[in-house]
C-alpha positions as a Markdown table, in Angstrom:
| # | Residue | x | y | z |
|---|---|---|---|---|
| 1 | Unk | 0.0 | -0.1 | 0.1 |
| 2 | Unk | 1.7 | 3.3 | -0.9 |
| 3 | Unk | 0.7 | 6.0 | 1.5 |
| 4 | Unk | 0.1 | 10.2 | 0.8 |
| 5 | Unk | 0.2 | 13.1 | 3.6 |
| 6 | Unk | 1.2 | 16.8 | 3.5 |
| 7 | Unk | 4.3 | 17.0 | 5.5 |
| 8 | Unk | 4.3 | 20.8 | 6.7 |
| 9 | Unk | 1.6 | 22.2 | 9.0 |
| 10 | Unk | -1.8 | 23.4 | 7.9 |
| 11 | Unk | -0.7 | 26.9 | 7.4 |
| 12 | Unk | 0.0 | 29.6 | 4.3 |
| 13 | Unk | 3.6 | 29.9 | 4.2 |
| 14 | Unk | 6.0 | 29.6 | 1.4 |
| 15 | Unk | 6.5 | 26.2 | 0.6 |
| 16 | Unk | 4.2 | 23.4 | 1.2 |
| 17 | Unk | 5.8 | 19.7 | 1.3 |
| 18 | Unk | 3.9 | 16.9 | 0.2 |
| 19 | Unk | 5.5 | 13.4 | 0.5 |
| 20 | Unk | 4.8 | 9.4 | -1.2 |
| 21 | Unk | 5.9 | 6.6 | 0.2 |
| 22 | Unk | 5.1 | 3.1 | -1.0 |
| 23 | Unk | 5.8 | 0.2 | -4.0 |
| 24 | Unk | 3.9 | 2.6 | -6.4 |
| 25 | Unk | 5.4 | 6.1 | -5.4 |
| 26 | Unk | 7.2 | 6.6 | -8.3 |
| 27 | Unk | 4.6 | 5.6 | -10.7 |
| 28 | Unk | 1.9 | 7.6 | -9.1 |
| 29 | Unk | 4.4 | 10.8 | -9.6 |
| 30 | Unk | 4.4 | 10.2 | -12.4 |
| 31 | Unk | 0.4 | 10.4 | -13.6 |
| 32 | Unk | 0.5 | 13.6 | -12.3 |
| 33 | Unk | 4.1 | 15.3 | -12.8 |
| 34 | Unk | 4.9 | 17.2 | -16.2 |
| 35 | Unk | 8.7 | 17.5 | -16.6 |
| 36 | Unk | 10.2 | 21.2 | -18.1 |
| 37 | Unk | 13.6 | 18.1 | -18.6 |
| 38 | Unk | 12.9 | 15.0 | -21.0 |
| 39 | Unk | 13.5 | 12.2 | -18.0 |
| 40 | Unk | 9.9 | 11.1 | -16.9 |
| 41 | Unk | 9.7 | 10.1 | -12.7 |
| 42 | Unk | 10.4 | 6.2 | -13.4 |
| 43 | Unk | 14.0 | 7.3 | -15.0 |
| 44 | Unk | 14.9 | 9.6 | -12.3 |
| 45 | Unk | 17.5 | 7.8 | -10.2 |
| 46 | Unk | 17.3 | 8.2 | -6.1 |
| 47 | Unk | 18.3 | 11.5 | -4.6 |
| 48 | Unk | 17.9 | 13.9 | -7.7 |
| 49 | Unk | 15.3 | 16.5 | -8.2 |
| 50 | Unk | 13.2 | 17.9 | -11.1 |
| 51 | Unk | 11.8 | 21.0 | -12.0 |
| 52 | Unk | 7.8 | 20.9 | -13.5 |
| 53 | Unk | 4.4 | 21.0 | -13.1 |
| 54 | Unk | 1.7 | 18.8 | -11.6 |
| 55 | Unk | -1.5 | 18.6 | -13.8 |
| 56 | Unk | -5.0 | 17.5 | -13.2 |
| 57 | Unk | -7.1 | 16.8 | -16.2 |
| 58 | Unk | -5.3 | 19.4 | -18.0 |
| 59 | Unk | -5.3 | 21.7 | -15.6 |
| 60 | Unk | -2.2 | 23.4 | -14.4 |
| 61 | Unk | -2.6 | 23.0 | -10.7 |
| 62 | Unk | 1.2 | 24.3 | -9.8 |
| 63 | Unk | 5.0 | 24.6 | -10.3 |
| 64 | Unk | 6.6 | 22.1 | -8.4 |
| 65 | Unk | 9.9 | 20.8 | -7.4 |
| 66 | Unk | 10.0 | 16.7 | -7.0 |
| 67 | Unk | 12.8 | 14.6 | -5.9 |
| 68 | Unk | 12.6 | 10.5 | -5.4 |
| 69 | Unk | 14.5 | 8.5 | -3.2 |
| 70 | Unk | 14.4 | 5.0 | -4.5 |
| 71 | Unk | 14.5 | 2.2 | -2.0 |
| 72 | Unk | 16.2 | 1.5 | 0.8 |
| 73 | Unk | 18.0 | 4.4 | 0.6 |
| 74 | Unk | 15.0 | 6.5 | 1.7 |
| 75 | Unk | 13.5 | 7.6 | 5.2 |
| 76 | Unk | 10.7 | 4.7 | 4.9 |
| 77 | Unk | 12.7 | 2.2 | 3.3 |
| 78 | Unk | 10.5 | 2.2 | 0.8 |
| 79 | Unk | 10.1 | 4.3 | -2.8 |
| 80 | Unk | 9.9 | 7.7 | -2.0 |
| 81 | Unk | 8.5 | 11.1 | -3.5 |
| 82 | Unk | 8.6 | 14.3 | -2.0 |
| 83 | Unk | 6.7 | 17.0 | -4.4 |
| 84 | Unk | 7.8 | 21.0 | -2.7 |
| 85 | Unk | 4.8 | 23.2 | -3.8 |
| 86 | Unk | 3.9 | 26.7 | -2.9 |
| 87 | Unk | 2.3 | 26.3 | 0.4 |
| 88 | Unk | -1.1 | 28.1 | -0.2 |
| 89 | Unk | -3.8 | 25.6 | 1.6 |
| 90 | Unk | -6.0 | 24.7 | -1.5 |
| 91 | Unk | -3.3 | 24.2 | -3.8 |
| 92 | Unk | -1.6 | 21.9 | -1.3 |
| 93 | Unk | -4.5 | 20.0 | -0.5 |
| 94 | Unk | -5.5 | 20.0 | -4.3 |
| 95 | Unk | -2.3 | 18.2 | -5.5 |
| 96 | Unk | -3.1 | 15.7 | -2.4 |
| 97 | Unk | -6.1 | 15.3 | -3.9 |
| 98 | Unk | -5.0 | 13.9 | -6.9 |
| 99 | Unk | -2.1 | 11.8 | -5.8 |
| 100 | Unk | -4.9 | 9.9 | -3.8 |
| 101 | Unk | -7.0 | 9.9 | -6.9 |
| 102 | Unk | -4.0 | 8.5 | -8.4 |
| 103 | Unk | -3.9 | 5.6 | -6.2 |
| 104 | Unk | -2.3 | 6.7 | -2.7 |
| 105 | Unk | -4.2 | 5.9 | 0.4 |
| 106 | Unk | -4.1 | 8.9 | 3.4 |
| 107 | Unk | -1.5 | 8.0 | 5.6 |
| 108 | Unk | -1.9 | 7.9 | 9.7 |
| 109 | Unk | -0.5 | 9.5 | 12.1 |
| 110 | Unk | 3.4 | 8.9 | 12.1 |
| 111 | Unk | 3.1 | 5.9 | 9.2 |
| 112 | Unk | 5.7 | 7.1 | 8.0 |
| 113 | Unk | 8.3 | 7.2 | 10.5 |
| 114 | Unk | 6.4 | 3.5 | 11.8 |
| 115 | Unk | 7.2 | 2.0 | 8.4 |
| 116 | Unk | 11.2 | 3.5 | 9.0 |
| 117 | Unk | 11.2 | 1.5 | 12.2 |
| 118 | Unk | 9.4 | -1.9 | 10.8 |
| 119 | Unk | 11.8 | -1.9 | 7.8 |
| 120 | Unk | 14.6 | -0.8 | 9.9 |
| 121 | Unk | 15.8 | 2.1 | 9.5 |
| 122 | Unk | 15.4 | 3.2 | 12.9 |
| 123 | Unk | 15.4 | 1.5 | 16.2 |
| 124 | Unk | 11.8 | 2.3 | 18.6 |
| 125 | Unk | 13.5 | 4.8 | 20.2 |
| 126 | Unk | 15.0 | 6.4 | 17.5 |
| 127 | Unk | 11.3 | 6.6 | 16.2 |
| 128 | Unk | 10.1 | 8.2 | 19.5 |
| 129 | Unk | 12.9 | 10.6 | 19.3 |
| 130 | Unk | 11.9 | 12.4 | 15.8 |
| 131 | Unk | 8.0 | 13.2 | 17.6 |
| 132 | Unk | 10.6 | 15.0 | 20.7 |
| 133 | Unk | 12.8 | 16.5 | 18.4 |
| 134 | Unk | 9.6 | 17.5 | 16.8 |
| 135 | Unk | 7.9 | 18.6 | 20.0 |
| 136 | Unk | 11.5 | 20.4 | 21.3 |
| 137 | Unk | 10.9 | 23.6 | 22.8 |
| 138 | Unk | 14.2 | 24.2 | 24.7 |
| 139 | Unk | 17.7 | 23.6 | 24.5 |
| 140 | Unk | 18.2 | 21.0 | 26.6 |
| 141 | Unk | 14.9 | 18.8 | 25.2 |
| 142 | Unk | 16.1 | 19.2 | 21.5 |
| 143 | Unk | 20.0 | 18.0 | 22.9 |
| 144 | Unk | 18.0 | 14.9 | 24.4 |
| 145 | Unk | 16.0 | 14.5 | 21.7 |
| 146 | Unk | 18.9 | 14.4 | 19.3 |
| 147 | Unk | 21.1 | 11.9 | 21.1 |
| 148 | Unk | 17.9 | 9.9 | 21.7 |
| 149 | Unk | 17.8 | 9.8 | 17.5 |
| 150 | Unk | 21.6 | 8.9 | 17.5 |
| 151 | Unk | 20.6 | 6.0 | 19.4 |
| 152 | Unk | 22.0 | 6.9 | 23.4 |
| 153 | Unk | 18.6 | 5.0 | 25.2 |
| 154 | Unk | 18.6 | 1.9 | 22.7 |
| 155 | Unk | 22.5 | 1.4 | 23.8 |
| 156 | Unk | 22.3 | 2.3 | 27.2 |
| 157 | Unk | 19.3 | -0.5 | 27.6 |
| 158 | Unk | 21.1 | -2.9 | 25.2 |
| 159 | Unk | 24.1 | -2.3 | 27.3 |
| 160 | Unk | 22.0 | -3.2 | 30.2 |
| 161 | Unk | 20.5 | -6.2 | 28.6 |
| 162 | Unk | 23.5 | -7.8 | 27.3 |
| 163 | Unk | 24.9 | -8.0 | 30.5 |
| 164 | Unk | 21.7 | -9.9 | 31.6 |
| 165 | Unk | 21.6 | -12.1 | 28.7 |
| 166 | Unk | 25.4 | -13.4 | 29.4 |
| 167 | Unk | 24.1 | -14.2 | 33.3 |
| 168 | Unk | 21.0 | -16.4 | 31.8 |
| 169 | Unk | 23.3 | -18.1 | 29.0 |
| 170 | Unk | 25.4 | -18.9 | 31.6 |
| 171 | Unk | 22.7 | -20.2 | 34.1 |
| 172 | Unk | 20.8 | -22.0 | 31.0 |
| 173 | Unk | 24.7 | -23.7 | 29.9 |
| 174 | Unk | 24.9 | -25.2 | 33.8 |
| 175 | Unk | 21.3 | -26.0 | 34.1 |
| 176 | Unk | 20.4 | -27.9 | 30.7 |
| 177 | Unk | 24.2 | -29.7 | 30.7 |
| 178 | Unk | 24.6 | -31.1 | 34.2 |
| 179 | Unk | 26.8 | -33.7 | 33.0 |
| 180 | Unk | 28.9 | -31.9 | 30.8 |
| 181 | Unk | 32.6 | -30.6 | 32.8 |
| 182 | Unk | 30.8 | -26.7 | 32.8 |
| 183 | Unk | 32.1 | -24.4 | 35.3 |
| 184 | Unk | 29.5 | -23.6 | 38.6 |
| 185 | Unk | 27.6 | -20.3 | 37.9 |
| 186 | Unk | 29.4 | -17.9 | 40.1 |
| 187 | Unk | 27.1 | -15.8 | 42.4 |
| 188 | Unk | 29.2 | -13.2 | 42.9 |
| 189 | Unk | 29.9 | -12.6 | 40.1 |
| 190 | Unk | 26.1 | -12.4 | 38.9 |
| 191 | Unk | 26.0 | -10.2 | 41.6 |
| 192 | Unk | 28.2 | -7.6 | 40.5 |
| 193 | Unk | 26.7 | -8.0 | 37.3 |
| 194 | Unk | 23.0 | -7.1 | 38.7 |
| 195 | Unk | 24.4 | -4.1 | 41.0 |
| 196 | Unk | 25.6 | -2.7 | 37.6 |
| 197 | Unk | 22.0 | -2.9 | 36.3 |
| 198 | Unk | 20.1 | -1.5 | 39.1 |
| 199 | Unk | 22.5 | 1.4 | 39.2 |
| 200 | Unk | 22.1 | 2.1 | 35.4 |
| 201 | Unk | 18.2 | 1.6 | 35.8 |
| 202 | Unk | 18.0 | 4.3 | 38.2 |
| 203 | Unk | 19.5 | 6.5 | 36.6 |
| 204 | Unk | 17.8 | 6.2 | 34.1 |
| 205 | Unk | 14.9 | 6.6 | 35.6 |
| 206 | Unk | 16.6 | 10.0 | 37.3 |
| 207 | Unk | 16.6 | 11.4 | 34.0 |
| 208 | Unk | 13.2 | 10.8 | 33.5 |
| 209 | Unk | 12.1 | 13.0 | 36.1 |
| 210 | Unk | 14.4 | 16.0 | 34.5 |
| 211 | Unk | 13.4 | 15.3 | 31.5 |
| 212 | Unk | 9.5 | 16.0 | 32.0 |
| 213 | Unk | 10.5 | 19.7 | 33.1 |
| 214 | Unk | 12.7 | 20.2 | 30.2 |
| 215 | Unk | 10.2 | 18.6 | 27.5 |
| 216 | Unk | 7.2 | 19.6 | 29.3 |
| 217 | Unk | 7.8 | 22.8 | 30.4 |
| 218 | Unk | 8.3 | 24.0 | 34.2 |
| 219 | Unk | 5.7 | 24.9 | 35.5 |
| 220 | Unk | 6.3 | 28.5 | 37.3 |
| 221 | Unk | 3.4 | 30.5 | 39.2 |
| 222 | Unk | 3.7 | 33.9 | 40.1 |
| 223 | Unk | 2.3 | 34.6 | 43.5 |
| 224 | Unk | 1.8 | 37.8 | 46.2 |
| 225 | Unk | -0.5 | 40.0 | 47.7 |
| 226 | Unk | -2.8 | 42.4 | 45.6 |
| 227 | Unk | -0.9 | 45.7 | 43.5 |
| 228 | Unk | 2.8 | 43.9 | 44.0 |
| 229 | Unk | 3.2 | 44.1 | 40.4 |
| 230 | Unk | 2.6 | 40.3 | 39.7 |
| 231 | Unk | 1.2 | 41.1 | 36.4 |
| 232 | Unk | 3.8 | 43.8 | 35.3 |
| 233 | Unk | 6.4 | 41.2 | 35.8 |
| 234 | Unk | 4.7 | 38.8 | 33.8 |
| 235 | Unk | 4.0 | 41.0 | 30.9 |
| 236 | Unk | 7.9 | 42.0 | 31.7 |
| 237 | Unk | 9.0 | 38.5 | 31.1 |
| 238 | Unk | 7.5 | 37.8 | 28.1 |
| 239 | Unk | 8.1 | 40.8 | 26.0 |
| 240 | Unk | 4.2 | 41.5 | 25.2 |
| 241 | Unk | 1.0 | 42.7 | 27.4 |
| 242 | Unk | -0.9 | 39.1 | 28.8 |
| 243 | Unk | -1.9 | 39.6 | 31.8 |
| 244 | Unk | -4.0 | 43.1 | 32.5 |
| 245 | Unk | -2.5 | 46.1 | 34.9 |
| 246 | Unk | -4.2 | 48.4 | 36.4 |
| 247 | Unk | -3.7 | 50.7 | 39.7 |
| 248 | Unk | -6.7 | 48.7 | 41.3 |
| 249 | Unk | -5.8 | 45.9 | 43.7 |
| 250 | Unk | -7.5 | 43.0 | 42.8 |
| 251 | Unk | -7.4 | 43.0 | 39.2 |
| 252 | Unk | -6.0 | 39.6 | 38.2 |
| 253 | Unk | -9.3 | 37.5 | 39.2 |
| 254 | Unk | -8.4 | 34.1 | 37.3 |
| 255 | Unk | -5.0 | 32.6 | 36.0 |
| 256 | Unk | -3.7 | 33.7 | 33.0 |
| 257 | Unk | -0.9 | 31.0 | 31.7 |
| 258 | Unk | 1.3 | 31.5 | 29.1 |
| 259 | Unk | 4.9 | 30.1 | 28.4 |
| 260 | Unk | 8.3 | 31.8 | 27.9 |
| 261 | Unk | 11.4 | 30.5 | 26.1 |
| 262 | Unk | 15.0 | 30.4 | 28.4 |
| 263 | Unk | 17.2 | 28.9 | 25.7 |
| 264 | Unk | 17.3 | 25.5 | 28.2 |
| 265 | Unk | 14.7 | 25.6 | 29.6 |
| 266 | Unk | 10.6 | 26.4 | 28.9 |
| 267 | Unk | 9.2 | 28.1 | 31.7 |
| 268 | Unk | 4.5 | 27.6 | 31.9 |
| 269 | Unk | 4.3 | 30.6 | 33.3 |
| 270 | Unk | 0.8 | 31.5 | 35.4 |
| 271 | Unk | 0.2 | 34.8 | 36.4 |
| 272 | Unk | -2.4 | 34.5 | 39.6 |
| 273 | Unk | -4.6 | 36.6 | 42.0 |
| 274 | Unk | -3.3 | 38.4 | 44.9 |
| 275 | Unk | -3.7 | 36.2 | 47.6 |
| 276 | Unk | -5.6 | 38.1 | 50.8 |
| 277 | Unk | -8.4 | 37.6 | 53.2 |
| 278 | Unk | -11.3 | 39.1 | 51.0 |
| 279 | Unk | -15.2 | 39.1 | 51.1 |
| 280 | Unk | -15.6 | 39.6 | 47.8 |
| 281 | Unk | -17.2 | 36.0 | 46.3 |
| 282 | Unk | -15.4 | 36.6 | 43.0 |
| 283 | Unk | -11.5 | 37.3 | 44.3 |
| 284 | Unk | -12.6 | 34.8 | 46.6 |
| 285 | Unk | -12.5 | 32.1 | 44.2 |
| 286 | Unk | -9.4 | 33.9 | 41.8 |
| 287 | Unk | -7.3 | 33.4 | 45.6 |
| 288 | Unk | -8.7 | 30.0 | 45.9 |
| 289 | Unk | -7.3 | 29.5 | 42.0 |
| 290 | Unk | -3.8 | 31.1 | 43.3 |
| 291 | Unk | -3.4 | 28.4 | 46.1 |
| 292 | Unk | -3.7 | 25.4 | 43.6 |
| 293 | Unk | -1.2 | 27.0 | 41.4 |
| 294 | Unk | 1.1 | 26.9 | 44.2 |
| 295 | Unk | 0.5 | 23.5 | 44.7 |
| 296 | Unk | 1.2 | 22.5 | 41.2 |
| 297 | Unk | 4.0 | 24.5 | 40.7 |
| 298 | Unk | 7.6 | 23.2 | 40.3 |
| 299 | Unk | 8.7 | 26.8 | 40.3 |
| 300 | Unk | 7.1 | 30.0 | 43.1 |
| 301 | Unk | 8.1 | 33.4 | 41.9 |
| 302 | Unk | 6.7 | 34.9 | 44.9 |
| 303 | Unk | 6.5 | 39.3 | 44.1 |
| 304 | Unk | 6.5 | 41.2 | 47.4 |
| 305 | Unk | 6.8 | 45.0 | 46.8 |
| 306 | Unk | 9.9 | 46.8 | 48.4 |
| 307 | Unk | 8.1 | 50.0 | 48.8 |
| 308 | Unk | 5.8 | 49.0 | 51.5 |
| 309 | Unk | 6.6 | 47.1 | 54.8 |
| 310 | Unk | 5.7 | 43.2 | 55.0 |
| 311 | Unk | 2.3 | 43.0 | 56.2 |
| 312 | Unk | 0.3 | 40.0 | 57.1 |
| 313 | Unk | -0.5 | 38.4 | 53.6 |
| 314 | Unk | 3.4 | 38.8 | 53.2 |
| 315 | Unk | 4.0 | 36.6 | 55.8 |
| 316 | Unk | 2.2 | 34.1 | 54.8 |
| 317 | Unk | 2.9 | 33.5 | 51.1 |
| 318 | Unk | 6.0 | 33.3 | 52.6 |
| 319 | Unk | 5.1 | 30.5 | 55.2 |
| 320 | Unk | 3.2 | 28.9 | 52.3 |
| 321 | Unk | 6.1 | 28.6 | 50.0 |
| 322 | Unk | 8.9 | 28.2 | 52.3 |
| 323 | Unk | 9.3 | 24.5 | 51.7 |
| 324 | Unk | 9.4 | 24.9 | 47.7 |
| 325 | Unk | 11.6 | 26.0 | 44.9 |
| 326 | Unk | 11.1 | 29.2 | 44.6 |
| 327 | Unk | 13.0 | 32.8 | 43.8 |
| 328 | Unk | 12.1 | 35.8 | 46.4 |
| 329 | Unk | 11.5 | 39.1 | 43.9 |
| 330 | Unk | 11.4 | 42.4 | 45.6 |
| 331 | Unk | 9.5 | 44.3 | 43.1 |
| 332 | Unk | 9.4 | 48.3 | 42.8 |
| 333 | Unk | 13.0 | 49.3 | 43.9 |
| 334 | Unk | 13.2 | 52.5 | 42.0 |
| 335 | Unk | 10.9 | 53.7 | 45.1 |
| 336 | Unk | 12.0 | 54.3 | 48.5 |
| 337 | Unk | 12.2 | 50.8 | 50.1 |
| 338 | Unk | 10.9 | 50.6 | 53.1 |
| 339 | Unk | 10.5 | 46.5 | 52.6 |
| 340 | Unk | 12.4 | 44.6 | 55.9 |
| 341 | Unk | 15.0 | 42.8 | 53.5 |
| 342 | Unk | 16.9 | 40.9 | 56.5 |
| 343 | Unk | 13.4 | 38.8 | 56.7 |
| 344 | Unk | 14.6 | 36.8 | 53.6 |
| 345 | Unk | 16.9 | 34.0 | 54.2 |
| 346 | Unk | 16.8 | 32.4 | 50.4 |
| 347 | Unk | 19.6 | 31.8 | 47.8 |
| 348 | Unk | 17.8 | 33.1 | 45.4 |
| 349 | Unk | 16.7 | 37.1 | 46.1 |
| 350 | Unk | 16.3 | 39.7 | 43.6 |
| 351 | Unk | 15.4 | 43.2 | 43.3 |
| 352 | Unk | 13.6 | 44.6 | 40.4 |
| 353 | Unk | 11.7 | 47.1 | 38.5 |
| 354 | Unk | 9.2 | 44.9 | 36.9 |
| 355 | Unk | 7.4 | 48.4 | 35.0 |
| 356 | Unk | 11.1 | 49.0 | 33.0 |
| 357 | Unk | 12.3 | 45.7 | 32.9 |
| 358 | Unk | 14.9 | 46.4 | 34.9 |
| 359 | Unk | 16.2 | 43.1 | 36.9 |
| 360 | Unk | 14.3 | 41.1 | 35.1 |
| 361 | Unk | 17.3 | 39.5 | 33.1 |
| 362 | Unk | 19.0 | 39.0 | 36.3 |
| 363 | Unk | 15.5 | 36.3 | 36.8 |
| 364 | Unk | 16.1 | 34.6 | 34.0 |
| 365 | Unk | 19.5 | 33.7 | 34.3 |
| 366 | Unk | 18.3 | 33.1 | 38.2 |
| 367 | Unk | 16.4 | 30.4 | 36.8 |
| 368 | Unk | 18.7 | 28.9 | 34.6 |
| 369 | Unk | 21.2 | 28.6 | 38.1 |
| 370 | Unk | 18.4 | 27.2 | 39.9 |
| 371 | Unk | 17.7 | 24.5 | 37.9 |
| 372 | Unk | 21.5 | 23.7 | 36.7 |
| 373 | Unk | 22.0 | 22.7 | 40.0 |
| 374 | Unk | 20.2 | 19.7 | 39.3 |
| 375 | Unk | 23.3 | 18.6 | 37.1 |
| 376 | Unk | 21.6 | 18.8 | 33.8 |
| 377 | Unk | 21.8 | 22.4 | 32.1 |
| 378 | Unk | 25.6 | 22.1 | 30.1 |
| 379 | Unk | 25.5 | 18.8 | 30.2 |
| 380 | Unk | 23.4 | 17.1 | 27.9 |
| 381 | Unk | 21.4 | 14.0 | 29.4 |
| 382 | Unk | 19.2 | 11.1 | 28.2 |
| 383 | Unk | 15.7 | 12.3 | 29.3 |
| 384 | Unk | 13.7 | 9.0 | 28.9 |
| 385 | Unk | 10.2 | 9.6 | 27.8 |
| 386 | Unk | 6.8 | 7.7 | 29.6 |
| 387 | Unk | 6.8 | 4.4 | 27.7 |
| 388 | Unk | 10.6 | 3.7 | 28.1 |
| 389 | Unk | 10.1 | 4.9 | 31.8 |
| 390 | Unk | 7.9 | 2.1 | 32.5 |
| 391 | Unk | 9.7 | -0.6 | 31.3 |
| 392 | Unk | 12.7 | 0.6 | 33.1 |
| 393 | Unk | 10.3 | 0.4 | 35.9 |
| 394 | Unk | 9.6 | -3.3 | 35.2 |
| 395 | Unk | 13.5 | -4.0 | 34.4 |
| 396 | Unk | 14.4 | -2.2 | 37.3 |
| 397 | Unk | 11.7 | -4.5 | 39.9 |
| 398 | Unk | 13.0 | -7.7 | 38.8 |
| 399 | Unk | 16.5 | -6.9 | 38.2 |
| 400 | Unk | 16.3 | -6.0 | 42.7 |
| 401 | Unk | 14.6 | -9.1 | 42.9 |
| 402 | Unk | 17.1 | -11.0 | 41.5 |
| 403 | Unk | 19.6 | -9.6 | 43.2 |
| 404 | Unk | 17.9 | -10.1 | 46.5 |
| 405 | Unk | 16.6 | -13.8 | 45.5 |
| 406 | Unk | 20.5 | -14.3 | 44.7 |
| 407 | Unk | 21.7 | -12.9 | 48.2 |
| 408 | Unk | 18.9 | -14.9 | 50.8 |
| 409 | Unk | 20.3 | -18.0 | 48.7 |
| 410 | Unk | 17.3 | -19.0 | 46.8 |
| 411 | Unk | 17.5 | -21.6 | 44.1 |
| 412 | Unk | 19.3 | -20.0 | 40.4 |
| 413 | Unk | 15.8 | -21.1 | 39.2 |
| 414 | Unk | 14.2 | -18.1 | 41.0 |
| 415 | Unk | 17.1 | -15.9 | 39.8 |
| 416 | Unk | 16.7 | -17.2 | 36.4 |
| 417 | Unk | 13.3 | -16.2 | 35.6 |
| 418 | Unk | 13.5 | -12.7 | 37.4 |
| 419 | Unk | 16.6 | -12.2 | 35.1 |
| 420 | Unk | 14.3 | -13.2 | 32.2 |
| 421 | Unk | 11.8 | -10.8 | 33.6 |
| 422 | Unk | 14.2 | -7.7 | 33.4 |
| 423 | Unk | 15.6 | -8.3 | 30.2 |
| 424 | Unk | 12.1 | -8.5 | 28.4 |
| 425 | Unk | 11.4 | -5.4 | 29.7 |
| 426 | Unk | 14.3 | -4.2 | 28.2 |
| 427 | Unk | 14.4 | -5.3 | 24.9 |
| 428 | Unk | 11.0 | -4.1 | 24.8 |
| 429 | Unk | 11.9 | -0.8 | 25.7 |
| 430 | Unk | 14.6 | -1.3 | 22.5 |
| 431 | Unk | 11.9 | -2.3 | 20.2 |
| 432 | Unk | 13.4 | -5.9 | 20.0 |
| 433 | Unk | 11.0 | -7.4 | 21.7 |
| 434 | Unk | 7.9 | -5.2 | 21.0 |
| 435 | Unk | 3.7 | -6.4 | 20.4 |
| 436 | Unk | 1.7 | -4.6 | 17.7 |
| 437 | Unk | -0.1 | -3.0 | 20.2 |
| 438 | Unk | 2.9 | -1.1 | 21.5 |
| 439 | Unk | 3.9 | -0.3 | 18.1 |
| 440 | Unk | 0.5 | 1.3 | 17.7 |
| 441 | Unk | 0.9 | 3.3 | 20.8 |
| 442 | Unk | 3.9 | 5.0 | 20.0 |
| 443 | Unk | 2.7 | 6.3 | 16.5 |
| 444 | Unk | -0.3 | 7.3 | 16.7 |
| 445 | Unk | 1.1 | 9.8 | 18.8 |
| 446 | Unk | 2.7 | 11.1 | 16.0 |
| 447 | Unk | 1.5 | 14.1 | 13.6 |
| 448 | Unk | 0.1 | 12.7 | 10.3 |
| 449 | Unk | 2.7 | 13.4 | 7.9 |
| 450 | Unk | 5.3 | 12.1 | 9.5 |
């Protein structure tokens, strides 16, 4: 079956790309493409381009550039044709319609990459990395996705599984051929392998927790009592007016959310209602939403008005957030300062003037420094995705049980069963032993056209 899809976003642009892949890709392209040169599509070598027109029922639809990739030297491992046309929505969809009329079928989500996996062009982890590259919004997440595409996760999981398989081979030989003069399986050697596997799996799982922050963004709540400059700070960080700013306390009633790219990381910023005691029913709802945002956030920007002394509402916010990862923001430093700065003993305390943007760049640097302390920014790591993490969890469970069984002096048969289960989980991670259901679940998350 030959598939086709638009591989560029569904929006007006300079160029759109339509991809055709399958045994009839070249034949289908030849039906609608008229080259300006003499060589038809069927005679074009792989990795060559031709300039021409797409013609349907005698009507010229567009001037295009057509590229041929012949199997197996293509992304999917099949004959593939890519058509670059002008980026209008109508003309792109019309060309795709003609391709389908000529014999192709619409591709499903991720079907091109799925075929690359099934045809041995990519491992399953490399295929997943393609989706991560597309969705990467920060430097760290892109670096991780590229490491995955280069096979880093596959290699790390394979190294662990190979050591477990070596243990299993020794156990199987000793168990299955008792009459042969084979050395008895060495428990101390097996214990060393299991210890190493346990440490490596724990590292992959720890990296997953960091990867969530870098892939999905760090949830960041801007909190403080009314009129301390939370909305002004958010607008200054973003570089445009996102939150309404007035001189009246309590202007923000709902949680206003936006994403901010800091290069290495993405902040999912929430501007919250001012937290204070109030009898206003609508404002009470806003305060409750602000308190929920504090509970969900991985980073708190606690804002205080430097031109006023701390009051009871300020103190409650400090108490509420003291166990959280936070940065203290003393705003309005252009005015005479009345705040008692000795009250704060946090590592990250910044003085800013949010209205003019003074000091805001230091806030960006503080955020990056805070997360660099975790050891991830600046040294690219491989961040497993949810499916891979679940496989690691399963493998770690069985490796730990196998180690404990070995230490407790249980039979080697029991150790063998547990090691087999751990190795099986890792082979599922790499895609070397994976069900159709898992494959379908992986690729349904892709966009159509990739």
